[in-house]
C-alpha positions as CSV (number, residue, x, y, z in Angstrom):
1,X,313.6,166.6,-2.0
2,X,311.9,167.8,0.9
3,X,310.6,164.7,2.4
4,X,314.2,163.9,3.5
5,X,314.6,166.9,5.4
6,X,311.1,166.8,6.7
7,X,311.5,163.0,7.8
8,X,314.5,163.8,10.1
9,X,312.9,166.9,11.7
10,X,309.9,164.8,12.8
11,X,312.1,162.2,14.1
12,X,313.6,164.5,16.2
13,X,317.1,164.0,14.4
14,X,319.3,166.6,13.6
15,X,320.3,167.5,9.9
16,X,324.0,167.3,9.3
17,X,326.1,169.6,6.8
18,X,325.4,167.2,4.0
19,X,329.2,168.5,1.2
20,X,327.8,169.1,-2.3
21,X,329.1,165.6,-3.3
22,X,327.1,163.7,-1.0
23,X,323.6,162.5,-3.2
24,X,320.2,163.0,-0.7
25,X,319.7,159.3,-1.1
26,X,323.1,158.6,0.3
27,X,322.8,160.9,3.0
28,X,319.3,159.3,3.6
29,X,320.8,155.6,3.8
30,X,323.8,157.2,6.3
31,X,320.9,158.4,8.6
32,X,318.8,155.7,8.4
33,X,321.7,153.6,9.3
34,X,322.5,155.7,12.4
35,X,318.9,155.6,13.3
36,X,318.4,151.9,12.7
37,X,321.2,151.0,15.0
38,X,320.2,153.0,18.3
39,X,316.2,151.7,17.7
40,X,317.0,148.4,17.2
41,X,320.0,147.9,19.8
42,X,317.2,149.5,22.4
43,X,314.5,146.9,21.0
44,X,317.2,144.0,21.3
45,X,317.9,145.0,24.9
46,X,314.5,145.1,26.0
47,X,313.9,141.8,24.4
48,X,316.9,140.2,26.1
49,X,315.7,141.2,29.5
50,X,312.5,140.0,29.0
51,X,313.6,136.4,27.4
52,X,316.1,135.9,30.6
53,X,313.7,137.6,33.4
54,X,310.2,137.3,32.2
55,X,307.6,139.4,33.8
56,X,304.7,141.8,32.9
57,X,306.9,144.8,33.6
58,X,309.6,143.1,31.1
59,X,307.2,142.5,28.9
60,X,305.6,145.6,29.0
61,X,309.3,147.3,28.0
62,X,310.0,145.0,25.1
63,X,306.2,145.5,23.5
64,X,307.5,149.2,23.7
65,X,310.6,149.2,22.1
66,X,309.2,146.8,19.7
67,X,306.6,149.5,18.8
68,X,309.2,152.1,18.3
69,X,311.1,150.1,16.1
70,X,308.3,149.9,14.0
71,X,307.5,153.0,13.8
72,X,310.8,153.6,13.0
73,X,310.6,151.3,10.3
74,X,307.6,152.5,9.1
75,X,308.6,156.2,8.4
76,X,311.9,155.2,7.0
77,X,309.9,152.4,4.5
78,X,307.8,155.1,3.5
79,X,310.9,157.5,2.6
80,X,312.7,154.8,0.5
81,X,309.7,153.8,-1.6
82,X,309.9,157.5,-2.6
83,X,313.3,157.7,-3.5
84,X,313.4,154.5,-5.4
85,X,314.5,155.2,-8.7
86,X,316.2,152.8,-11.3
87,X,318.6,155.1,-12.2
88,X,320.3,154.5,-8.9
89,X,323.2,152.4,-8.2
90,X,322.5,149.4,-7.3
91,X,323.9,149.0,-3.9
92,X,321.5,151.9,-3.2
93,X,318.6,150.6,-4.9
94,X,319.0,147.4,-2.9
95,X,319.4,149.4,0.4
96,X,316.0,151.4,-0.3
97,X,314.1,147.8,-1.4
98,X,315.2,146.5,1.9
99,X,314.0,149.6,4.1
100,X,310.6,149.6,2.6
101,X,310.2,145.4,2.8
102,X,312.4,144.9,6.1
103,X,309.5,145.5,8.5
104,X,306.2,143.9,9.4
105,X,304.3,145.1,6.3
106,X,301.7,145.9,8.6
107,X,303.6,148.7,10.3
108,X,303.2,150.6,7.0
109,X,299.3,151.0,7.8
110,X,297.6,154.4,8.9
111,X,297.1,154.4,12.7
112,X,293.6,153.4,12.6
113,X,294.2,150.1,10.3
114,X,297.2,149.4,12.4
115,X,295.0,149.1,15.1
116,X,292.5,147.2,14.0
117,X,295.7,144.9,12.8
118,X,296.5,144.6,16.4
119,X,293.3,143.8,17.2
120,X,292.6,141.4,14.8
121,X,296.0,139.7,16.0
122,X,294.8,139.8,19.6
123,X,291.7,137.9,18.5
124,X,293.6,135.2,17.1
125,X,295.9,135.2,20.2
126,X,292.8,134.8,22.8
127,X,291.5,132.3,20.7
128,X,294.2,129.8,20.5
129,X,295.3,130.6,24.5
130,X,291.5,130.0,25.8
131,X,290.7,126.9,23.8
132,X,288.9,124.2,25.7
133,X,288.0,120.5,24.3
134,X,284.8,119.1,25.4
135,X,284.7,115.4,23.9
136,X,281.6,113.5,24.1
137,X,280.9,111.3,27.1
138,X,284.1,113.0,28.9
139,X,283.8,113.9,32.4
140,X,286.3,116.9,32.0
141,X,287.0,119.1,29.1
142,X,290.9,119.3,28.1
143,X,293.0,122.2,27.7
144,X,295.6,122.1,24.5
145,X,298.3,120.3,26.4
146,X,295.7,117.4,27.7
147,X,294.0,117.1,23.9
148,X,298.0,116.9,23.0
149,X,299.1,114.4,25.3
150,X,295.8,112.2,24.7
151,X,296.7,112.1,21.0
152,X,300.2,111.1,21.1
153,X,299.5,108.5,23.9
154,X,296.4,106.6,22.0
155,X,297.0,103.6,19.7
156,X,292.7,103.1,19.0
157,X,292.4,104.9,15.5
158,X,288.6,106.0,16.3
159,X,289.6,107.9,19.1
160,X,292.7,109.6,17.3
161,X,290.3,110.8,14.6
162,X,287.7,111.6,17.4
163,X,290.7,114.2,18.6
164,X,291.7,115.2,15.2
165,X,288.2,116.5,14.7
166,X,287.9,118.0,17.8
167,X,291.0,119.9,17.7
168,X,289.3,121.5,14.4
169,X,286.3,122.0,15.2
170,X,285.7,125.4,16.2
171,X,288.6,126.9,13.6
172,X,285.6,127.7,10.9
173,X,285.1,130.7,13.3
174,X,288.5,132.3,12.5
175,X,288.2,132.6,8.6
176,X,286.3,136.0,8.5
177,X,289.1,137.4,11.1
178,X,291.9,136.2,8.6
179,X,290.2,137.4,5.5
180,X,290.4,140.8,7.2
181,X,294.1,140.3,8.2
182,X,294.7,139.8,4.3
183,X,293.0,142.3,3.3
184,X,294.8,144.9,5.6
185,X,298.3,143.2,4.9
186,X,297.7,143.6,1.0
187,X,296.7,147.3,1.8
188,X,299.7,148.0,3.5
189,X,302.0,146.1,0.7
190,X,300.3,148.4,-2.5
191,X,301.1,151.5,-0.2
192,X,305.0,150.4,-0.4
193,X,304.5,149.9,-4.4
194,X,304.0,146.3,-4.4
195,X,300.8,144.2,-6.0
196,X,300.7,142.2,-2.7
197,X,301.7,141.1,0.4
198,X,303.5,138.0,-1.2
199,X,305.6,140.1,-3.5
200,X,306.6,142.3,-0.7
201,X,307.8,139.3,1.5
202,X,309.7,137.5,-1.5
203,X,311.1,140.9,-2.5
204,X,313.5,140.4,0.7
205,X,315.1,137.8,-0.7
206,X,316.2,139.8,-3.5
207,X,315.1,137.7,-6.0
208,X,311.7,138.3,-8.3
209,X,308.8,136.7,-7.5
210,X,309.2,134.6,-10.5
211,X,312.6,133.4,-10.0
212,X,311.8,132.4,-6.3
213,X,309.1,130.1,-7.2
214,X,310.8,128.3,-9.9
215,X,314.0,128.3,-7.9
216,X,312.1,126.7,-5.0
217,X,310.2,124.3,-7.1
218,X,313.8,123.1,-8.8
219,X,315.1,122.6,-5.5
220,X,311.9,120.6,-4.4
221,X,312.4,118.2,-7.2
222,X,315.6,117.3,-6.5
223,X,315.1,116.3,-2.9
224,X,311.7,115.1,-3.7
225,X,312.8,111.5,-4.1
226,X,314.3,111.4,-0.4
227,X,311.3,112.8,0.8
228,X,309.5,109.5,-0.4
229,X,311.5,107.3,0.9
230,X,311.1,108.8,4.2
231,X,307.3,108.8,3.7
232,X,307.6,104.8,2.4
233,X,309.0,104.0,5.7
234,X,306.7,105.7,8.4
235,X,303.7,104.4,5.6
236,X,305.1,100.8,5.8
237,X,305.3,101.2,9.7
238,X,302.0,102.7,10.2
239,X,300.9,99.6,8.0
240,X,302.1,97.3,9.9
241,X,301.0,99.0,13.1
242,X,297.7,99.6,12.0
243,X,296.9,97.4,9.2
244,X,297.1,98.1,5.2
245,X,293.3,98.9,5.6
246,X,293.9,101.9,7.6
247,X,296.9,102.7,5.6
248,X,297.0,101.7,2.0
249,X,300.3,101.3,0.8
250,X,300.5,103.5,-2.6
251,X,298.4,106.2,-0.9
252,X,298.6,109.2,1.3
253,X,299.4,109.1,5.2
254,X,296.3,109.5,7.0
255,X,296.8,112.6,9.1
256,X,295.5,111.1,12.5
257,X,298.3,108.4,12.3
258,X,301.2,110.8,12.8
259,X,302.3,112.1,15.9
260,X,301.4,115.7,15.9
261,X,297.5,116.5,16.6
262,X,298.2,120.0,14.7
263,X,300.2,118.1,11.6
264,X,302.5,120.9,11.7
265,X,305.5,118.8,11.2
266,X,305.1,116.6,7.7
267,X,306.5,113.1,8.9
268,X,309.6,114.4,11.5
269,X,307.8,113.6,14.6
270,X,307.0,110.0,13.7
271,X,308.0,107.4,16.4
272,X,309.8,105.5,13.9
273,X,312.3,107.7,13.8
274,X,312.3,109.3,16.8
275,X,313.6,105.9,18.4
276,X,316.8,106.0,16.5
277,X,317.9,109.3,18.0
278,X,316.9,108.6,21.5
279,X,320.1,106.0,21.9
280,X,322.5,108.1,20.8
281,X,321.2,111.2,22.6
282,X,320.8,109.3,26.0
283,X,324.3,107.9,25.2
284,X,325.6,111.7,24.7
285,X,323.7,113.0,27.9
286,X,324.9,110.2,30.2
287,X,328.7,110.9,29.3
288,X,328.2,114.9,29.9
289,X,326.8,114.0,33.0
290,X,329.6,111.7,33.9
291,X,332.1,114.2,32.7
292,X,330.3,117.3,34.9
293,X,330.1,119.2,31.8
294,X,327.2,121.7,32.6
295,X,325.7,123.9,30.0
296,X,328.8,126.5,31.0
297,X,330.8,123.3,30.0
298,X,329.1,122.7,26.3
299,X,329.7,126.0,25.6
300,X,333.6,126.1,26.3
301,X,333.6,123.0,24.6
302,X,332.1,125.0,21.3
303,X,334.6,127.7,22.0
304,X,337.2,124.9,21.8
305,X,335.7,123.6,18.2
306,X,336.1,127.1,16.8
307,X,339.9,127.7,18.6
308,X,340.8,124.5,16.7
309,X,339.9,126.3,13.1
310,X,341.9,129.0,14.1
311,X,339.0,131.5,15.6
312,X,340.5,133.7,18.5
313,X,338.7,133.2,21.9
314,X,335.5,135.2,22.5
315,X,336.3,138.1,25.1
316,X,335.9,138.2,28.2
317,X,332.5,140.6,28.3
318,X,331.0,137.6,26.2
319,X,331.5,135.5,29.2
320,X,330.4,137.8,32.2
321,X,327.2,139.1,30.2
322,X,325.7,135.3,29.1
323,X,323.3,133.6,30.7
324,X,324.3,129.9,31.5
325,X,320.7,128.8,33.3
326,X,317.2,129.9,33.2
327,X,316.1,132.3,35.9
328,X,312.3,131.4,34.4
329,X,310.9,128.2,35.0
330,X,309.3,127.7,32.3
331,X,310.4,125.5,29.3
332,X,309.2,127.8,26.6
333,X,311.7,130.1,27.4
334,X,314.3,127.9,28.0
335,X,315.8,127.5,24.0
336,X,319.5,128.0,23.4
337,X,319.6,131.8,21.8
338,X,322.7,134.1,20.5
339,X,322.2,137.5,20.8
340,X,324.1,140.8,19.1
341,X,322.4,143.6,21.2
342,X,324.5,146.6,19.6
343,X,325.7,145.3,15.8
344,X,329.1,145.7,17.3
345,X,330.7,144.4,20.2
346,X,327.9,143.4,22.6
347,X,327.6,139.8,22.0
348,X,325.7,137.3,24.4
349,X,324.4,133.8,24.7
350,X,321.7,132.2,27.1
351,X,322.0,128.6,27.5
352,X,319.9,126.5,30.0
353,X,321.0,124.8,32.9
354,X,319.3,121.2,31.3
355,X,321.6,120.3,28.1
356,X,319.5,118.0,26.0
357,X,321.2,116.4,22.6
358,X,319.1,119.1,21.0
359,X,320.3,121.7,23.0
360,X,324.1,120.8,22.6
361,X,323.8,120.9,19.0
362,X,322.2,124.8,19.0
363,X,325.2,125.8,21.4
364,X,327.2,125.1,18.5
365,X,325.1,126.7,16.0
366,X,324.6,129.5,18.4
367,X,328.3,130.4,18.9
368,X,328.5,130.1,14.9
369,X,326.1,133.0,15.0
370,X,328.2,134.9,17.6
371,X,331.4,134.5,15.8
372,X,329.2,135.7,12.7
373,X,328.4,138.8,14.4
374,X,331.8,139.3,15.6
375,X,333.4,139.3,11.8
376,X,330.3,141.8,10.6
377,X,331.4,144.6,12.9
378,X,330.9,148.1,11.9
379,X,329.4,146.5,8.7
380,X,325.7,148.1,6.9
381,X,323.0,148.0,10.1
382,X,320.4,147.2,7.5
383,X,321.8,143.8,5.6
384,X,322.7,142.8,8.7
385,X,319.1,143.0,10.4
386,X,317.5,141.0,7.4
387,X,318.9,140.2,4.0
388,X,322.2,138.3,5.5
389,X,320.1,136.1,7.8
390,X,319.7,133.4,5.3
391,X,323.9,133.4,5.2
392,X,324.0,133.3,8.9
393,X,321.6,130.0,9.5
394,X,323.5,128.4,6.6
395,X,326.7,128.5,8.0
396,X,325.1,127.9,11.4
397,X,323.5,124.8,9.9
398,X,326.8,123.8,8.3
399,X,328.8,123.8,11.5
400,X,326.6,121.4,13.1
401,X,326.9,118.9,10.4
402,X,330.7,118.4,11.8
403,X,329.2,117.1,15.0
404,X,329.4,113.6,13.8
405,X,329.5,110.4,16.0
406,X,333.1,110.0,15.0
407,X,333.9,113.2,16.4
408,X,331.9,112.8,19.6
409,X,333.8,109.8,20.2
410,X,337.2,111.5,19.8
411,X,336.1,114.1,22.4
412,X,334.9,110.9,24.8
413,X,331.1,112.0,24.4
414,X,330.0,108.9,22.9
415,X,331.2,105.4,24.4
416,X,329.9,101.6,23.9
417,X,328.1,102.4,20.6
418,X,327.8,100.7,17.3
419,X,329.5,103.6,15.2
420,X,327.5,102.4,11.9
421,X,324.4,102.4,13.7
422,X,325.4,105.8,15.4
423,X,326.2,107.4,12.1
424,X,322.6,106.0,10.7
425,X,320.8,108.0,13.6
426,X,322.9,110.8,12.9
427,X,321.8,111.1,9.3
428,X,318.0,110.4,10.3
429,X,318.4,113.1,12.6
430,X,319.9,115.6,10.0
431,X,317.2,114.2,7.7
432,X,314.2,115.2,10.0
433,X,315.9,118.3,10.5
434,X,315.7,119.3,6.9
435,X,314.0,116.6,4.0
436,X,311.4,115.5,6.7
437,X,310.0,119.4,7.2
438,X,310.7,120.9,4.2
439,X,307.4,119.8,2.3
440,X,305.4,121.4,5.5
441,X,307.6,124.3,4.7
442,X,306.5,124.6,1.1
443,X,302.8,124.0,1.8
444,X,302.4,127.2,4.1
445,X,304.6,129.3,1.9
446,X,302.4,127.9,-1.7
447,X,299.5,128.5,0.5
448,X,300.0,131.8,1.7
449,X,301.2,132.9,-1.9
450,X,298.3,131.6,-3.4
451,X,296.1,133.4,-0.8
452,X,297.5,136.7,-0.6
453,X,297.9,136.8,-4.3
454,X,294.2,136.5,-4.7
455,X,294.5,133.1,-6.7
456,X,292.4,131.7,-3.9
457,X,289.3,132.9,-2.7
458,X,288.0,132.4,1.2
459,X,285.8,129.7,-0.2
460,X,288.6,127.6,-1.3
461,X,290.7,127.8,1.4
462,X,290.5,124.6,2.6
463,X,290.4,122.9,-0.7
464,X,293.9,124.4,-1.2
465,X,295.2,123.7,2.1
466,X,294.7,119.8,1.5
467,X,295.4,119.9,-2.0
468,X,299.0,121.0,-1.6
469,X,299.4,118.9,1.7
470,X,298.6,115.9,-0.6
471,X,300.9,116.9,-3.5
472,X,303.7,117.8,-1.2
473,X,303.3,116.1,1.9
474,X,302.1,112.9,1.0
475,X,299.3,113.1,4.0
476,X,295.3,113.5,3.7
477,X,293.0,114.6,6.0
478,X,291.6,111.9,8.7
479,X,287.8,112.4,8.1
480,X,286.0,114.2,4.8
481,X,286.5,117.9,4.9
482,X,284.4,120.6,3.1
483,X,284.5,124.1,1.9
484,X,283.5,125.4,5.9
485,X,286.2,124.3,7.3
486,X,289.2,126.1,8.1
487,X,292.5,123.4,8.8
488,X,295.2,125.9,7.9
489,X,294.2,127.5,11.3
490,X,294.8,124.2,13.2
491,X,298.5,125.6,13.3
492,X,298.4,128.9,15.2
493,X,301.0,130.8,13.6
494,X,300.2,129.7,9.8
495,X,297.4,132.5,9.8
496,X,300.2,135.1,11.1
497,X,303.8,136.3,9.9
498,X,305.1,134.6,12.7
499,X,305.7,131.0,11.7
500,X,309.7,130.1,10.3
501,X,308.7,127.8,8.1
502,X,311.6,125.4,6.5
503,X,313.6,127.1,4.3
504,X,314.8,124.9,1.3
505,X,317.3,127.5,0.0
506,X,319.0,127.8,3.2
507,X,318.9,123.7,3.4
508,X,320.7,123.9,0.3
509,X,323.4,126.2,0.8
510,X,324.1,125.0,4.3
511,X,324.9,121.5,2.6
512,X,327.1,123.6,-0.2
513,X,329.3,124.9,2.3
514,X,329.5,121.8,4.3
515,X,331.2,120.6,1.0
516,X,333.3,123.4,0.2
517,X,334.8,123.3,3.7
518,X,335.7,119.5,3.5
519,X,337.0,120.1,0.4
520,X,339.7,122.8,1.7
521,X,340.2,120.6,4.7
522,X,341.4,117.8,2.3
523,X,338.5,115.1,3.7
524,X,338.4,112.0,1.7
525,X,335.2,109.8,2.4
526,X,331.6,109.9,2.3
527,X,330.4,113.8,2.9
528,X,328.4,112.6,5.9
529,X,331.2,111.5,8.0
530,X,333.2,114.9,7.6
531,X,334.2,117.1,10.6
532,X,336.3,120.2,9.6
533,X,337.7,119.9,13.3
534,X,341.2,121.0,13.7
535,X,341.6,122.1,10.1
536,X,343.0,125.7,9.8
537,X,342.4,125.8,6.2
538,X,338.4,125.3,6.5
539,X,338.5,128.0,9.6
540,X,340.5,130.2,7.0
541,X,337.7,129.6,4.9
542,X,335.2,130.0,7.4
543,X,336.2,133.3,8.8
544,X,336.1,134.8,4.8
545,X,332.7,133.3,4.5
546,X,331.8,135.4,7.6
547,X,333.4,138.5,6.8
548,X,332.0,138.9,3.3
549,X,330.6,142.6,3.2
550,X,326.8,142.8,4.1
551,X,324.6,142.5,1.0
552,X,326.8,141.2,-1.2
553,X,325.6,140.4,-4.6
554,X,323.5,137.3,-4.5
555,X,325.8,135.3,-7.4
556,X,329.1,136.3,-5.9
557,X,327.8,134.8,-2.2
558,X,327.0,131.6,-4.0
559,X,329.9,131.5,-5.6
560,X,332.0,131.7,-2.8
561,X,330.3,129.7,-0.3
562,X,330.0,127.0,-2.8
563,X,332.0,127.3,-6.1
564,X,329.0,127.8,-8.2
565,X,326.5,130.6,-9.3
566,X,323.1,128.7,-8.3
567,X,321.8,126.7,-5.8
568,X,321.8,123.0,-6.4
569,X,320.9,120.2,-4.0
570,X,323.7,117.9,-5.5
571,X,325.6,118.4,-2.2
572,X,322.9,117.6,0.1
573,X,321.9,114.2,-2.0
574,X,325.4,113.3,-1.9
575,X,325.4,113.8,2.3
576,X,322.5,111.5,2.6
577,X,323.4,109.0,0.1
578,X,324.2,106.7,2.8
579,X,320.9,107.3,4.5
580,X,319.2,106.6,1.3
581,X,320.6,102.8,0.5
582,X,320.0,102.3,4.3
583,X,316.0,103.3,3.3
584,X,316.0,101.3,0.1
585,X,316.9,98.5,2.3
586,X,314.1,98.9,4.3
587,X,311.6,99.8,1.9
588,X,312.4,96.9,-0.1
589,X,309.1,95.4,-1.6
590,X,307.2,98.6,-1.1
591,X,306.1,100.9,-4.1
592,X,307.1,104.2,-2.9
593,X,305.2,107.6,-3.9
594,X,301.5,108.3,-3.8
């Protein structure tokens, strides 16, 4: 096809000689891999500099590199769509499919409409950035941080309802902007051969839309009873605090009584749970301070964990290029992050100077990502940039499950604690990170599926939003809502592609992987108490998991990680069985569900 040669001439890449036994498609894929490595590495370097030394200049550099990556991605996606053929080998089909779906769908719009799309995104950003809230009778207006703080601190139900409604008062003005955003996103997906943007998004998972939906629903039905127990405890606690007239024992929880004014985290931020975690976290932080273990010391602890499994120590370049404090004062840019800059040997970590319990866990999670990328050196760039991200996240999550209270006590990082209580707090923390957030992720995914597929017209946006929140989360609005409201906009990133919603598939795979590693380590006892620390056998299997070829068929990947050919929540439920017993005791005499 002329298109392939034309593509390379337009992008300024020289055409290499092709031997007669190399197919046109394979030639295109090889050159696409080379080009992607180059532009992706440039973008990652710019992103690293901006994340570490944020300024107007670094923001501009990152945006320029990102634009180039999207430009190349758009051209590659169009060519991949033209070359797709059912007669091609399965691996080639999969790589072409990923090329046309890996980048933001909007990057495939024609230039004029892409500019319009960017303008729509700017409108949304400006709306959220400049919000002010002027309550009736108040002397001064509040900004977003101020109204969130007022919401968290208030115990007056009338005041909470007022704040909740004020947060949402101006959101209907966004609906026309979002409608146009949906039209353009769908238009770009159709250009690439999909029915709509939802089908393009799901294709990235490698599953047909129908299988994706039914598989997710099956997993949710397995874990739903555990979520209902967590929900039951929160509702009972709120009923004791505010009275059963405000919180009826068999109904949904009123949204204004949860700790997050945007209601973007289901029940995870409720103080009934947070108080359990505070004691263990404070004990851990005191121990780190007493032992004078700073951010560099925590990373060293993490490396020692992997060394105990048989992994080789990280190269000197990793330590010299990583950042173990934040050059920027803004807390938003102080998260622990792992970086694979060039898809080969340039591996880095950024860890802020201030270590919290969450950051401590994130260091281990991020180190798992570093070791994962080291194991994948030289493998297919396309799969590593996108499709294999689920495996990367699942393996990192599985590692954190080994940071049990008993393991921390053996390291001298937890002292003078009741091990049983510490274990329950640990399980609550894990449950909130998975089960507590899962329903919100389902709501967002299902709502956007209905919107982008056309099943939910604009006039029913709000009704669909609250129908889903009632069904999956057991949450109802604080006050009556109408079809003119636009409450899905209360969480900014729900309206864009930027929100990383909780992924039930990844969570289930994380626990299946943990169980497999614990069995190989020869652990005997409750799964939630297992740590694979110092197990060379588990380490060998973990190395094999990390090194499995990028883009391996889904059934082979599942079989290798969990011993089965399908995702199943049995390991997750086994892990949380002690917590389920504890919740049942707490909820005795209550009717759970809604």
